[in-house]
ROBA-417030 format. One record per residue (C-alpha): z, y, x. Coordinates in steps of 0.5 Angstrom, whole numbers. Last residue first. Layout:
{c3 Z	c2 Y	c1 X} $
...
//
This chain:
{c3 -11	c2 -32	c1 -17} $
{c3 -5	c2 -29	c1 -22} $
{c3 -5	c2 -22	c1 -24} $
{c3 1	c2 -18	c1 -25} $
{c3 -2	c2 -14	c1 -18} $
{c3 -8	c2 -11	c1 -22} $
{c3 -14	c2 -15	c1 -19} $
{c3 -16	c2 -14	c1 -12} $
{c3 -23	c2 -11	c1 -12} $
{c3 -21	c2 -7	c1 -6} $
{c3 -20	c2 1	c1 -4} $
{c3 -17	c2 3	c1 2} $
{c3 -11	c2 8	c1 2} $
{c3 -8	c2 13	c1 6} $
{c3 -11	c2 19	c1 4} $
{c3 -6	c2 21	c1 -1} $
{c3 1	c2 17	c1 1} $
{c3 2	c2 11	c1 -3} $
{c3 6	c2 11	c1 -9} $
{c3 2	c2 5	c1 -12} $
{c3 0	c2 8	c1 -19} $
{c3 -2	c2 4	c1 -25} $
{c3 -10	c2 6	c1 -24} $
{c3 -9	c2 3	c1 -17} $
{c3 -8	c2 -4	c1 -19} $
{c3 -16	c2 -4	c1 -21} $
{c3 -17	c2 -4	c1 -13} $
{c3 -24	c2 0	c1 -12} $
{c3 -31	c2 -1	c1 -11} $
{c3 -36	c2 5	c1 -10} $
{c3 -30	c2 8	c1 -6} $
{c3 -31	c2 5	c1 1} $
{c3 -38	c2 8	c1 2} $
{c3 -45	c2 5	c1 -1} $
{c3 -48	c2 1	c1 5} $
{c3 -42	c2 -1	c1 8} $
{c3 -38	c2 -2	c1 2} $
{c3 -43	c2 -6	c1 -1} $
{c3 -43	c2 -11	c1 5} $
{c3 -35	c2 -11	c1 5} $
{c3 -36	c2 -13	c1 -2} $
{c3 -41	c2 -18	c1 -1} $
{c3 -36	c2 -21	c1 5} $
{c3 -30	c2 -21	c1 0} $
{c3 -34	c2 -25	c1 -6} $
{c3 -37	c2 -30	c1 -1} $
{c3 -30	c2 -32	c1 2} $
{c3 -27	c2 -32	c1 -5} $
{c3 -32	c2 -37	c1 -6} $
{c3 -31	c2 -41	c1 0} $
{c3 -24	c2 -41	c1 -1} $
{c3 -25	c2 -44	c1 -8} $
{c3 -29	c2 -49	c1 -5} $
{c3 -24	c2 -51	c1 0} $
{c3 -19	c2 -53	c1 -5} $
{c3 -13	c2 -56	c1 -1} $
{c3 -10	c2 -62	c1 -3} $
{c3 -13	c2 -67	c1 2} $
{c3 -11	c2 -62	c1 8} $
{c3 -17	c2 -59	c1 12} $
{c3 -18	c2 -59	c1 19} $
{c3 -21	c2 -53	c1 22} $
{c3 -26	c2 -51	c1 27} $
{c3 -26	c2 -44	c1 30} $
{c3 -32	c2 -39	c1 28} $
{c3 -27	c2 -34	c1 26} $
{c3 -23	c2 -34	c1 33} $
{c3 -16	c2 -35	c1 32} $
{c3 -10	c2 -31	c1 30} $
{c3 -3	c2 -34	c1 30} $
{c3 -1	c2 -27	c1 27} $
{c3 -2	c2 -23	c1 20} $
{c3 3	c2 -17	c1 19} $
{c3 4	c2 -14	c1 12} $
{c3 8	c2 -8	c1 13} $
{c3 12	c2 -5	c1 7} $
{c3 16	c2 2	c1 7} $
{c3 22	c2 5	c1 3} $
{c3 24	c2 -1	c1 -2} $
{c3 30	c2 0	c1 -7} $
{c3 36	c2 -4	c1 -5} $
{c3 39	c2 -10	c1 -9} $
{c3 33	c2 -13	c1 -10} $
{c3 33	c2 -19	c1 -7} $
{c3 26	c2 -21	c1 -4} $
{c3 24	c2 -28	c1 -4} $
{c3 19	c2 -26	c1 -9} $
{c3 16	c2 -21	c1 -4} $
{c3 14	c2 -27	c1 0} $
{c3 9	c2 -30	c1 -6} $
{c3 5	c2 -23	c1 -6} $
{c3 4	c2 -24	c1 2} $
{c3 1	c2 -31	c1 1} $
{c3 -3	c2 -29	c1 -5} $
{c3 -5	c2 -22	c1 -2} $
{c3 -7	c2 -26	c1 5} $
{c3 -12	c2 -30	c1 0} $
{c3 -15	c2 -24	c1 -3} $
{c3 -16	c2 -20	c1 3} $
{c3 -20	c2 -26	c1 6} $
{c3 -19	c2 -26	c1 14} $
{c3 -17	c2 -34	c1 13} $
{c3 -14	c2 -40	c1 16} $
{c3 -12	c2 -45	c1 11} $
{c3 -5	c2 -47	c1 8} $
{c3 -2	c2 -41	c1 11} $
{c3 4	c2 -41	c1 15} $
{c3 10	c2 -37	c1 12} $
{c3 14	c2 -31	c1 14} $
{c3 19	c2 -26	c1 11} $
{c3 23	c2 -20	c1 14} $
{c3 28	c2 -16	c1 12} $
{c3 30	c2 -9	c1 15} $
{c3 35	c2 -4	c1 13} $
{c3 33	c2 3	c1 13} $
{c3 38	c2 5	c1 8} $
{c3 33	c2 6	c1 3} $
{c3 30	c2 -1	c1 4} $
{c3 25	c2 -3	c1 10} $
{c3 21	c2 -10	c1 8} $
{c3 17	c2 -14	c1 13} $
{c3 12	c2 -19	c1 10} $
{c3 9	c2 -24	c1 15} $
{c3 3	c2 -28	c1 15} $
{c3 1	c2 -34	c1 19} $
{c3 -6	c2 -38	c1 20} $
{c3 -10	c2 -31	c1 21} $
{c3 -18	c2 -31	c1 22} $
{c3 -21	c2 -27	c1 27} $
{c3 -28	c2 -23	c1 28} $
{c3 -24	c2 -17	c1 31} $
{c3 -27	c2 -13	c1 26} $
{c3 -26	c2 -18	c1 21} $
{c3 -19	c2 -18	c1 22} $
{c3 -18	c2 -11	c1 22} $
{c3 -22	c2 -11	c1 15} $
{c3 -17	c2 -16	c1 12} $
{c3 -11	c2 -12	c1 14} $
{c3 -14	c2 -6	c1 11} $
{c3 -15	c2 -10	c1 4} $
{c3 -8	c2 -13	c1 5} $
{c3 -5	c2 -6	c1 5} $
{c3 -8	c2 -4	c1 -1} $
{c3 -5	c2 -11	c1 -5} $
{c3 2	c2 -10	c1 -2} $
{c3 2	c2 -3	c1 -5} $
{c3 1	c2 -6	c1 -12} $
{c3 5	c2 -12	c1 -10} $
{c3 11	c2 -7	c1 -9} $
{c3 11	c2 -4	c1 -15} $
{c3 11	c2 -11	c1 -19} $
{c3 16	c2 -13	c1 -15} $
{c3 21	c2 -7	c1 -17} $
{c3 24	c2 -1	c1 -15} $
{c3 19	c2 2	c1 -10} $
{c3 22	c2 8	c1 -7} $
{c3 18	c2 14	c1 -7} $
{c3 12	c2 17	c1 -2} $
{c3 11	c2 10	c1 0} $
{c3 12	c2 9	c1 8} $
{c3 6	c2 4	c1 10} $
{c3 5	c2 -2	c1 14} $
{c3 -2	c2 -5	c1 17} $
{c3 -2	c2 -11	c1 21} $
{c3 -6	c2 -15	c1 26} $
{c3 -3	c2 -20	c1 31} $
{c3 -5	c2 -22	c1 38} $
{c3 -11	c2 -18	c1 38} $
{c3 -16	c2 -20	c1 44} $
{c3 -17	c2 -14	c1 49} $
{c3 -24	c2 -13	c1 51} $
{c3 -25	c2 -12	c1 58} $
{c3 -29	c2 -6	c1 59} $
{c3 -24	c2 -2	c1 63} $
{c3 -23	c2 -8	c1 68} $
{c3 -16	c2 -11	c1 68} $
{c3 -11	c2 -9	c1 73} $
{c3 -8	c2 -16	c1 75} $
{c3 -1	c2 -19	c1 75} $
{c3 2	c2 -21	c1 81} $
{c3 9	c2 -18	c1 80} $
{c3 13	c2 -21	c1 85} $
{c3 17	c2 -15	c1 87} $
{c3 24	c2 -18	c1 86} $
{c3 26	c2 -15	c1 80} $
{c3 19	c2 -17	c1 77} $
{c3 20	c2 -24	c1 79} $
{c3 27	c2 -24	c1 76} $
{c3 24	c2 -21	c1 69} $
{c3 19	c2 -27	c1 69} $
{c3 24	c2 -32	c1 69} $
{c3 28	c2 -29	c1 64} $
{c3 22	c2 -28	c1 59} $
{c3 20	c2 -36	c1 61} $
{c3 27	c2 -37	c1 57} $
{c3 32	c2 -32	c1 57} $
{c3 39	c2 -35	c1 58} $
{c3 36	c2 -42	c1 62} $
{c3 30	c2 -38	c1 65} $
{c3 35	c2 -33	c1 68} $
{c3 40	c2 -38	c1 71} $
{c3 34	c2 -42	c1 74} $
{c3 31	c2 -36	c1 77} $
{c3 38	c2 -35	c1 81} $
{c3 41	c2 -29	c1 80} $
{c3 41	c2 -23	c1 85} $
{c3 34	c2 -20	c1 82} $
{c3 37	c2 -19	c1 76} $
{c3 43	c2 -15	c1 78} $
{c3 39	c2 -11	c1 83} $
{c3 36	c2 -9	c1 76} $
{c3 42	c2 -7	c1 74} $
{c3 47	c2 -9	c1 68} $
{c3 48	c2 -16	c1 69} $
{c3 55	c2 -18	c1 67} $
{c3 54	c2 -25	c1 63} $
{c3 54	c2 -22	c1 56} $
{c3 51	c2 -15	c1 59} $
{c3 44	c2 -20	c1 60} $
{c3 44	c2 -21	c1 53} $
{c3 45	c2 -14	c1 51} $
{c3 40	c2 -12	c1 55} $
{c3 35	c2 -17	c1 52} $
{c3 36	c2 -15	c1 45} $
{c3 36	c2 -7	c1 47} $
{c3 29	c2 -8	c1 50} $
{c3 28	c2 -11	c1 58} $
{c3 20	c2 -11	c1 58} $
{c3 19	c2 -6	c1 63} $
{c3 25	c2 -5	c1 67} $
{c3 29	c2 1	c1 66} $
{c3 34	c2 -3	c1 61} $
{c3 36	c2 -7	c1 67} $
{c3 40	c2 0	c1 69} $
{c3 37	c2 3	c1 76} $
{c3 41	c2 1	c1 82} $
{c3 36	c2 -4	c1 85} $
{c3 30	c2 1	c1 84} $
{c3 30	c2 6	c1 90} $
{c3 34	c2 2	c1 95} $
{c3 31	c2 -5	c1 93} $
{c3 24	c2 -2	c1 93} $
{c3 24	c2 2	c1 100} $
{c3 20	c2 -3	c1 104} $
{c3 15	c2 -6	c1 99} $
{c3 13	c2 1	c1 97} $
{c3 15	c2 5	c1 91} $
{c3 12	c2 12	c1 91} $
{c3 13	c2 18	c1 86} $
{c3 8	c2 23	c1 84} $
{c3 10	c2 29	c1 80} $
{c3 8	c2 33	c1 74} $
{c3 14	c2 32	c1 69} $
{c3 18	c2 28	c1 70} $
{c3 20	c2 24	c1 76} $
{c3 23	c2 17	c1 75} $
{c3 18	c2 14	c1 69} $
{c3 12	c2 14	c1 73} $
{c3 15	c2 10	c1 79} $
{c3 18	c2 5	c1 74} $
{c3 11	c2 4	c1 72} $
{c3 8	c2 3	c1 79} $
{c3 14	c2 -2	c1 80} $
{c3 12	c2 -6	c1 74} $
{c3 4	c2 -6	c1 76} $
{c3 5	c2 -8	c1 83} $
{c3 4	c2 -5	c1 90} $
{c3 6	c2 2	c1 88} $
{c3 5	c2 9	c1 86} $
{c3 8	c2 12	c1 80} $
{c3 4	c2 18	c1 77} $
{c3 7	c2 23	c1 72} $
{c3 1	c2 27	c1 68} $
{c3 0	c2 34	c1 66} $
{c3 -4	c2 37	c1 61} $
{c3 -9	c2 44	c1 61} $
{c3 -15	c2 39	c1 61} $
{c3 -19	c2 40	c1 66} $
{c3 -14	c2 44	c1 71} $
{c3 -8	c2 39	c1 70} $
{c3 -12	c2 33	c1 70} $
{c3 -16	c2 35	c1 76} $
{c3 -9	c2 37	c1 80} $
{c3 -6	c2 30	c1 77} $
{c3 -12	c2 26	c1 80} $
{c3 -11	c2 29	c1 87} $
{c3 -4	c2 28	c1 87} $
{c3 -5	c2 20	c1 85} $
{c3 -11	c2 20	c1 90} $
{c3 -6	c2 22	c1 96} $
{c3 -1	c2 18	c1 94} $
{c3 -5	c2 12	c1 94} $
{c3 -8	c2 13	c1 101} $
{c3 -15	c2 17	c1 102} $
{c3 -21	c2 18	c1 97} $
{c3 -27	c2 15	c1 100} $
{c3 -24	c2 9	c1 105} $
{c3 -18	c2 9	c1 99} $
{c3 -22	c2 7	c1 94} $
{c3 -22	c2 -1	c1 94} $
{c3 -14	c2 -1	c1 93} $
{c3 -15	c2 4	c1 87} $
{c3 -12	c2 -1	c1 81} $
{c3 -11	c2 4	c1 76} $
{c3 -5	c2 3	c1 70} $
{c3 -6	c2 7	c1 64} $
{c3 -1	c2 11	c1 59} $
{c3 -2	c2 16	c1 54} $
{c3 -6	c2 12	c1 48} $
{c3 -2	c2 6	c1 50} $
{c3 -2	c2 2	c1 56} $
{c3 -9	c2 3	c1 58} $
{c3 -12	c2 -2	c1 64} $
{c3 -17	c2 2	c1 69} $
{c3 -20	c2 -2	c1 74} $
{c3 -26	c2 2	c1 74} $
{c3 -24	c2 6	c1 80} $
{c3 -23	c2 13	c1 83} $
{c3 -28	c2 17	c1 78} $
{c3 -26	c2 13	c1 72} $
{c3 -19	c2 16	c1 72} $
{c3 -22	c2 23	c1 70} $
{c3 -26	c2 19	c1 65} $
{c3 -20	c2 17	c1 62} $
{c3 -17	c2 24	c1 62} $
{c3 -23	c2 26	c1 57} $
{c3 -21	c2 20	c1 53} $
{c3 -14	c2 21	c1 52} $
{c3 -16	c2 28	c1 50} $
{c3 -20	c2 26	c1 44} $
{c3 -15	c2 21	c1 42} $
{c3 -10	c2 26	c1 42} $
{c3 -15	c2 31	c1 38} $
{c3 -16	c2 26	c1 33} $
{c3 -9	c2 24	c1 32} $
{c3 -7	c2 31	c1 30} $
{c3 0	c2 30	c1 28} $
{c3 4	c2 36	c1 24} $
{c3 7	c2 41	c1 28} $
{c3 15	c2 43	c1 28} $
{c3 17	c2 49	c1 32} $
{c3 24	c2 49	c1 34} $
{c3 28	c2 56	c1 34} $
{c3 35	c2 53	c1 31} $
{c3 35	c2 47	c1 37} $
{c3 40	c2 42	c1 36} $
{c3 41	c2 43	c1 29} $
{c3 33	c2 44	c1 28} $
{c3 32	c2 37	c1 31} $
{c3 37	c2 34	c1 26} $
{c3 34	c2 37	c1 20} $
{c3 27	c2 34	c1 23} $
{c3 30	c2 27	c1 24} $
{c3 31	c2 25	c1 30} $
{c3 26	c2 19	c1 33} $
{c3 24	c2 22	c1 39} $
{c3 30	c2 26	c1 42} $
{c3 31	c2 34	c1 42} $
{c3 37	c2 35	c1 47} $
{c3 35	c2 42	c1 48} $
{c3 32	c2 41	c1 54} $
{c3 27	c2 36	c1 50} $
{c3 25	c2 42	c1 46} $
{c3 23	c2 46	c1 52} $
{c3 19	c2 40	c1 55} $
{c3 16	c2 39	c1 49} $
{c3 17	c2 34	c1 44} $
{c3 14	c2 27	c1 41} $
{c3 14	c2 23	c1 35} $
{c3 20	c2 27	c1 31} $
{c3 21	c2 24	c1 24} $
{c3 19	c2 27	c1 18} $
{c3 15	c2 21	c1 16} $
{c3 17	c2 21	c1 8} $
{c3 10	c2 23	c1 6} $
{c3 12	c2 30	c1 4} $
{c3 15	c2 30	c1 11} $
{c3 9	c2 29	c1 14} $
{c3 10	c2 26	c1 21} $
{c3 13	c2 30	c1 27} $
{c3 11	c2 34	c1 33} $
{c3 16	c2 38	c1 36} $
{c3 16	c2 44	c1 40} $
{c3 21	c2 48	c1 43} $
{c3 17	c2 54	c1 47} $
{c3 14	c2 55	c1 53} $
{c3 7	c2 54	c1 51} $
{c3 6	c2 55	c1 43} $
{c3 2	c2 61	c1 43} $
{c3 -3	c2 57	c1 47} $
{c3 -5	c2 53	c1 41} $
{c3 -10	c2 47	c1 42} $
{c3 -7	c2 46	c1 49} $
{c3 0	c2 47	c1 46} $
{c3 -1	c2 42	c1 41} $
{c3 -4	c2 37	c1 47} $
{c3 3	c2 38	c1 50} $
{c3 6	c2 36	c1 44} $
{c3 3	c2 30	c1 43} $
{c3 3	c2 27	c1 50} $
{c3 10	c2 29	c1 53} $
{c3 8	c2 28	c1 60} $
{c3 1	c2 24	c1 60} $
{c3 3	c2 17	c1 64} $
{c3 -1	c2 15	c1 70} $
{c3 1	c2 8	c1 73} $
{c3 -2	c2 7	c1 80} $
{c3 -3	c2 1	c1 84} $
{c3 -5	c2 0	c1 91} $
{c3 -6	c2 -7	c1 93} $
{c3 -2	c2 -10	c1 99} $
{c3 -6	c2 -14	c1 104} $
//
C-alpha cells in the first residue's frame, strides 16, 4: 500500500512573517534584505506583490528598486522567523509525529497512519492549510504524493496557498514534462552535465538506462533515475530524530575588504572560535578543513587540507586555516571568508597517531580550550577575548565571538 507523504512549504516565508508582524505591509511589494551597511544588501525573500514585479531572490537592493520603484525594504528578523516556524510545526504535529524539516520553512509529513481519523491526503493537506492560515496569518503550499521527491515537486507546482496531488496514476503526465532542474538535487552543474547528452526533462531522465546515468553522474545519477521513475523509498524521519552534521562552517562578509593575509587571519581567528563551538555542541571532531574565499568581484576560491589529527580545538583549526590563506594570491581584495570543517567523527572515536604528531601539545591545547569554554559558560563570552581584535577585524558589529587566540601574526 502506498504511503501518503505531504510536503508543506510556507509561502514567501520571511516576507510573509514581516507582513504578519506589520499588517500595513499586507498587499504591498516587500523585500526582506540583509544589512546594507554590512554589505549583505541582497534580497533574501520577497512578497507575492514584489514577485509579480519581477523581483528575485539574490537581487541587490538597487536591482530590486529598479524593477519595483515603490518596493519596501525591511531587515531580517530571524527570531521571529524561528518563532513562526515552531508554531507551524506544532500544527503539523496534530496529524503525525513523522515530521522531517527541510529548512526553516519546509517540512515533509508522513500521514499514512492518520487517514482513518482525518481523511485522505488531500483532505489533511487542505485542513492543515486552513489551520496555518487561521492561526498564524501565513499560507502554505502542499504537495501530496506517495514519496518525498514527488511531494516536494507538488508543493512547488502551485503557489501560493494551494494543494497539488501527484499520484502513482498521474505522475508521468504531471511531472515528466518538467525541466530536469525541477527535480530535487538537480543543481546547475548537474543540469549542464545532463544537457550535454540531450537530457532536458524529468521524463528524459526516466527514459535513460540506469547504468548510463550512473556512468555520467555516479551514484547521484542512479538516484536521480530512481526519483524520476517514482522509486524514492526514503522514509520521513521522526520529529525527534537527531540529525548528525556532515560539516560545521562559519562565514562572514566583512564591512570592508581585506587587503592582506594578516587582516584575513584576524577574521579567520574569530570564525574558528565559532566553528569550534559548533563542533563541541554536536560532540564532533573534524578531520578536514576548508577555507572559502570570495573576492570583490564575487569570484570564489577554495583551499582544503586534511588535519594531521582530528580536533575541535579553535587553536588547531586556526593553525590549519591560517596556513591555507598563505596559498591565496592577493590579486583581488577579499570580501568574505568561510571556515568549514568536514569529515566529522564522534568526539569519543578511537584515533591512530602518527610518529611525528605531538599528542602532548594537542592534549594541552584541548585542556586550555575546555577551560576557556567553562569560564565563558560561567561568566559570559566576553570575559576572555581574542587579542587580535585590538588590531581590528572588519567584522560587522555583533557578529563576533571572543576567544583566547593570540594576535594573527603569532606562531603557535
